[in-house]
Structure formats: C-alpha cells, structure tokens
Backbone bond lengths (Angstrom), bond angles and torsions (degrees), N, CA, C in turn:
res aa  C-N    CA-C-N  psi(-1)  N-CA   C-N-CA  omega(-1)  CA-C   N-CA-C  phi
1 M - - - 1.457 - - 1.500 112.25 -
2 R 1.332 123.64 -34.70 1.342 127.00 177.69 1.536 112.63 -61.05
3 N 1.387 113.98 -39.81 1.427 119.48 176.24 1.532 113.77 -61.74
4 F 1.307 112.03 -37.27 1.548 117.92 178.96 1.456 107.75 -64.10
5 V 1.394 116.20 -52.05 1.429 118.70 179.77 1.486 113.28 -55.71
6 W 1.289 119.63 -40.94 1.471 124.86 178.82 1.483 114.20 -62.70
7 I 1.362 115.68 -42.37 1.476 121.55 176.85 1.526 111.14 -67.73
8 V 1.293 116.81 -42.47 1.483 118.18 175.87 1.529 109.61 -63.38
9 A 1.307 118.25 -42.51 1.419 120.38 179.30 1.527 111.26 -61.28
10 A 1.268 114.70 -41.34 1.527 120.35 179.64 1.516 107.92 -62.67
11 G 1.210 117.65 -40.75 1.535 122.34 179.08 1.475 110.16 -63.49
12 L 1.366 115.20 -44.43 1.468 118.82 -178.59 1.534 108.66 -70.94
13 A 1.328 118.24 -32.18 1.500 119.00 178.90 1.499 109.42 -64.11
14 L 1.304 118.65 -34.01 1.431 120.03 179.02 1.534 111.43 -59.89
15 A 1.259 114.89 -41.20 1.430 121.23 -177.90 1.591 110.00 -75.90
16 A 1.306 115.61 -17.18 1.503 116.36 -178.62 1.519 115.14 -93.66
17 C 1.314 117.10 -1.54 1.481 121.42 -179.48 1.453 109.48 -74.10
18 G 1.347 116.00 154.70 1.492 122.77 175.98 1.513 107.91 -155.45
19 G 1.411 116.19 159.35 1.491 118.16 173.92 1.550 106.72 137.50
20 G 1.364 115.43 -143.91 1.436 123.00 -174.01 1.447 114.77 -120.04
21 E 1.316 116.52 -169.97 1.518 124.50 -175.21 1.508 111.80 -62.03
22 R 1.287 118.15 148.06 1.469 120.19 -172.35 1.539 108.51 -141.67
23 V 1.327 116.82 140.01 1.473 123.12 171.38 1.484 109.22 -106.01
24 T 1.315 113.61 121.38 1.491 120.78 -179.21 1.508 108.31 -128.42
25 R 1.421 111.89 122.43 1.439 117.99 177.79 1.521 114.41 50.36
26 G 1.339 116.88 43.53 1.393 118.71 179.69 1.591 117.65 79.21
27 Y 1.312 114.22 -2.01 1.457 120.73 -178.01 1.482 108.69 -107.75
28 V 1.329 117.58 121.41 1.428 122.46 174.68 1.510 111.66 -85.76
29 A 1.334 115.88 124.79 1.462 118.83 -179.37 1.598 107.25 -59.99
30 P 1.297 116.16 140.35 1.463 119.67 -176.76 1.503 113.03 -46.91
31 G 1.278 114.90 144.76 1.520 119.22 178.86 1.508 112.99 -84.64
32 P 1.282 118.94 -140.74 1.434 120.94 -173.87 1.532 114.75 -64.02
33 S 1.315 119.96 -27.31 1.474 116.28 176.47 1.456 110.59 -93.82
34 F 1.255 113.75 108.17 1.523 121.78 -174.50 1.555 104.93 -105.39
35 A 1.342 111.34 159.42 1.511 118.07 177.47 1.496 111.22 -72.43
36 N 1.309 115.37 155.99 1.472 124.08 175.96 1.596 105.21 -120.56
37 G 1.284 115.51 144.26 1.443 121.35 179.21 1.437 115.30 168.85
38 P 1.309 121.98 -172.17 1.456 122.39 -174.77 1.476 116.36 -67.38
39 I 1.319 120.67 -29.55 1.434 125.63 -179.97 1.542 107.42 -70.96
40 K 1.318 117.61 -41.91 1.500 123.36 -179.43 1.493 107.44 -65.31
41 N 1.324 115.57 -41.79 1.521 117.92 -178.54 1.500 111.28 -68.47
42 A 1.343 118.30 -38.91 1.484 120.09 177.73 1.469 111.72 -68.17
43 C 1.393 117.17 -36.75 1.440 124.22 173.72 1.508 113.12 -58.02
44 L 1.340 113.86 -50.58 1.449 117.22 -175.76 1.511 110.09 -72.59
45 G 1.365 119.83 -23.51 1.399 123.82 175.35 1.551 115.51 -82.42
46 S 1.295 116.48 -4.08 1.448 121.12 -179.66 1.511 112.81 -75.24
47 D 1.264 116.92 170.21 1.552 118.91 -176.82 1.531 111.04 -96.83
48 R 1.307 119.31 9.69 1.509 120.55 -179.34 1.547 107.04 -71.60
49 S 1.272 115.96 132.03 1.502 125.61 -177.88 1.554 108.37 -64.88
50 A 1.302 120.65 -35.46 1.469 123.33 -176.65 1.485 112.85 -80.98
51 R 1.279 122.45 2.06 1.434 120.25 -176.75 1.542 106.25 -70.95
52 N 1.402 112.03 145.03 1.402 118.13 172.82 1.520 109.31 -162.63
53 P 1.367 119.21 159.91 1.460 121.38 -170.88 1.487 114.44 -51.25
54 R 1.370 115.23 -40.17 1.400 122.37 -176.45 1.537 109.51 -62.93
55 L 1.282 118.64 -55.30 1.429 123.26 178.14 1.495 111.75 -57.08
56 C 1.358 116.71 -52.26 1.473 118.75 -174.67 1.537 109.18 -66.47
57 G 1.348 118.96 -29.65 1.469 122.09 177.08 1.487 109.36 -68.00
58 C 1.332 116.05 -40.05 1.514 121.95 179.92 1.549 107.99 -61.38
59 I 1.386 114.03 -49.09 1.383 117.24 -177.56 1.550 111.85 -61.68
60 Q 1.374 117.32 -35.62 1.445 121.97 178.24 1.563 109.31 -65.30
61 S 1.327 114.60 -40.93 1.493 120.09 175.86 1.483 116.56 -56.17
62 V 1.337 113.08 -40.05 1.516 122.92 176.67 1.571 107.22 -67.91
63 A 1.382 112.79 -44.92 1.508 116.67 -179.87 1.505 111.69 -58.38
64 D 1.375 116.00 -40.53 1.394 120.81 -174.56 1.539 110.06 -66.55
65 S 1.329 116.90 -30.44 1.527 120.26 173.70 1.480 115.83 -86.54
66 S 1.329 117.26 -13.78 1.476 121.30 -173.12 1.550 114.52 -111.60
67 L 1.289 119.77 -31.88 1.439 128.25 -171.18 1.512 112.27 -119.23
68 S 1.278 117.18 140.45 1.493 120.22 173.04 1.606 107.65 -73.89
69 N 1.281 116.08 163.45 1.462 119.42 176.27 1.472 114.60 -50.80
70 S 1.352 117.15 -44.54 1.493 121.20 178.41 1.486 112.18 -65.84
71 E 1.290 116.14 -35.54 1.475 120.82 -179.72 1.576 109.11 -69.21
72 Q 1.358 113.42 -40.28 1.425 118.00 174.50 1.597 113.50 -57.05
73 R 1.263 110.81 -46.76 1.476 119.97 -178.93 1.560 109.81 -57.89
74 L 1.318 110.94 -44.17 1.518 115.92 -179.66 1.508 110.02 -68.94
75 A 1.264 118.39 -39.79 1.493 121.44 -179.55 1.489 112.66 -63.02
76 V 1.334 112.92 -32.95 1.518 116.10 177.78 1.578 112.31 -62.62
77 T 1.362 114.30 -30.29 1.468 116.27 178.58 1.452 114.54 -69.22
78 F 1.420 113.87 -15.15 1.494 116.05 176.04 1.507 112.20 -71.17
79 F 1.425 116.70 -26.38 1.432 117.39 -178.92 1.577 108.53 -68.30
80 K 1.325 117.14 -36.59 1.439 118.97 -176.39 1.559 113.90 -87.27
81 D 1.332 114.46 -28.09 1.479 120.82 -176.40 1.523 109.10 -139.68
82 P 1.341 118.40 83.23 1.439 123.31 176.53 1.492 115.91 -48.08
83 H 1.295 115.28 -32.30 1.519 121.88 -179.56 1.508 109.94 -63.37
84 R 1.327 115.08 -31.11 1.444 120.67 175.46 1.501 115.20 -57.43
85 A 1.301 118.04 -34.82 1.480 126.92 178.48 1.513 105.19 -67.12
86 Q 1.306 120.57 -44.43 1.417 125.50 178.13 1.495 111.32 -58.05
87 E 1.359 114.45 -45.32 1.509 118.59 -178.98 1.475 112.46 -65.62
88 I 1.356 117.36 -36.46 1.475 120.78 177.85 1.493 110.24 -71.19
89 R 1.336 118.38 -42.30 1.496 122.21 174.85 1.440 116.71 -55.79
90 Q 1.346 116.41 -38.03 1.477 122.15 -177.05 1.512 114.47 -90.97
91 S 1.366 114.58 -6.75 1.501 117.58 -172.18 1.548 105.98 -71.22
92 D 1.327 113.03 154.71 1.482 122.60 174.80 1.443 112.69 -99.50
93 R 1.364 119.90 0.42 1.381 122.93 177.69 1.516 111.73 -68.73
94 P 1.355 116.06 129.31 1.514 118.28 -176.88 1.522 110.98 -54.93
95 N 1.346 121.79 -38.43 1.468 121.43 -178.01 1.497 112.22 -71.19
96 H 1.391 116.43 -29.56 1.483 118.45 171.94 1.535 113.09 -71.04
97 E 1.340 118.29 -40.56 1.345 123.41 178.15 1.514 113.28 -59.87
98 R 1.326 113.38 -41.56 1.520 122.62 178.54 1.461 108.52 -66.85
99 M 1.310 115.16 -42.80 1.509 119.80 -178.18 1.496 110.57 -63.09
100 W 1.370 115.96 -45.15 1.431 118.27 -175.13 1.534 108.47 -68.34
101 T 1.279 121.96 -36.92 1.441 124.92 175.81 1.535 108.15 -59.17
102 N 1.278 117.77 -47.56 1.493 122.95 -179.89 1.524 110.70 -64.34
103 Y 1.350 116.00 -41.62 1.460 120.96 -179.19 1.536 113.71 -63.60
104 K 1.361 114.61 -40.32 1.465 119.11 177.73 1.492 109.53 -64.60
105 A 1.319 121.00 -43.27 1.469 124.69 179.62 1.470 106.78 -65.94
106 F 1.261 121.78 -41.09 1.438 125.78 175.62 1.550 112.09 -56.63
107 T 1.262 116.66 -54.48 1.459 120.62 179.99 1.578 113.65 -58.07
108 N 1.330 113.18 -41.50 1.466 117.80 175.98 1.493 112.31 -63.04
109 R 1.280 115.11 -46.26 1.457 119.16 -176.80 1.554 110.71 -68.28
110 A 1.279 114.50 -42.10 1.488 115.91 -179.70 1.528 113.61 -66.71
111 E 1.275 113.01 -30.82 1.492 118.82 178.31 1.556 106.40 -67.22
112 Q 1.272 117.74 -39.50 1.504 119.57 -176.98 1.536 110.38 -75.03
113 I 1.305 116.52 -43.39 1.492 121.93 -176.93 1.510 111.47 -71.10
114 C 1.358 115.44 -47.08 1.496 118.68 -166.38 1.566 112.86 -95.35
115 R 1.319 115.57 -1.30 1.462 116.08 176.53 1.463 111.74 -60.59
116 G 1.315 113.00 137.17 1.541 118.05 -179.09 1.491 114.68 86.44
117 L 1.305 119.11 8.63 1.467 120.93 175.72 1.631 110.51 -93.23
C-alpha cells in the first residue's frame, strides 16, 4: 500500500511543478513545441492548480518516449480512477507487470525532466 501511495504522490507531484526550462542529465526539457496526446489531456483536465500546457506537454513528451500507446491509454485511467492503478500494480498478468515497471520509470523520468515547468 505504501508503494501505491508513493506512486500516486509522485504522479501528483508532476502536476504540481512550476517554473522554467530545465536541463537534466544532458537532456533539455522540450521547448515551446510540446507533445500532444492522452496524458497531456488528462493532465490538463486534472484539478491540480499548477497544471499548465507547458508542464502537461512536457509530461506527454516523456510519456511518448517511455510508454506505448496502450500503456498511455491505461495510465490515463489512473487520473479518473486511482484504484485502477492499485489493481494494475497488484496484478499478476505479465502485461500489467511490464506496464507498471514502465509507468514507474516514466513517472520518475517525467519528474526529473519536467520539474520547474
């Protein structure tokens, strides 16, 4: 349960970041042209006060390089139903285990890259 809370908190922390462009481990966070997609739309539709098109576009850009299209669609369901994330995390299905591993890596990377936007 603690891991679930941590993952949800990390996801929420992504939406709470704010500021300017950042260089992380040699990677420059995307500039004015940000990615569009399901994660960005879910981010913009969230109730987090710090959400903005630049941050949500950055998160989408990281998702595009970290998650498959089907993994992104599944991750979007976590915004509407956080319990779904718990179900996927605890699932023994190989595709869910793989998705959760990729999702954790995605949230960690997005937090590093998009912090300050």
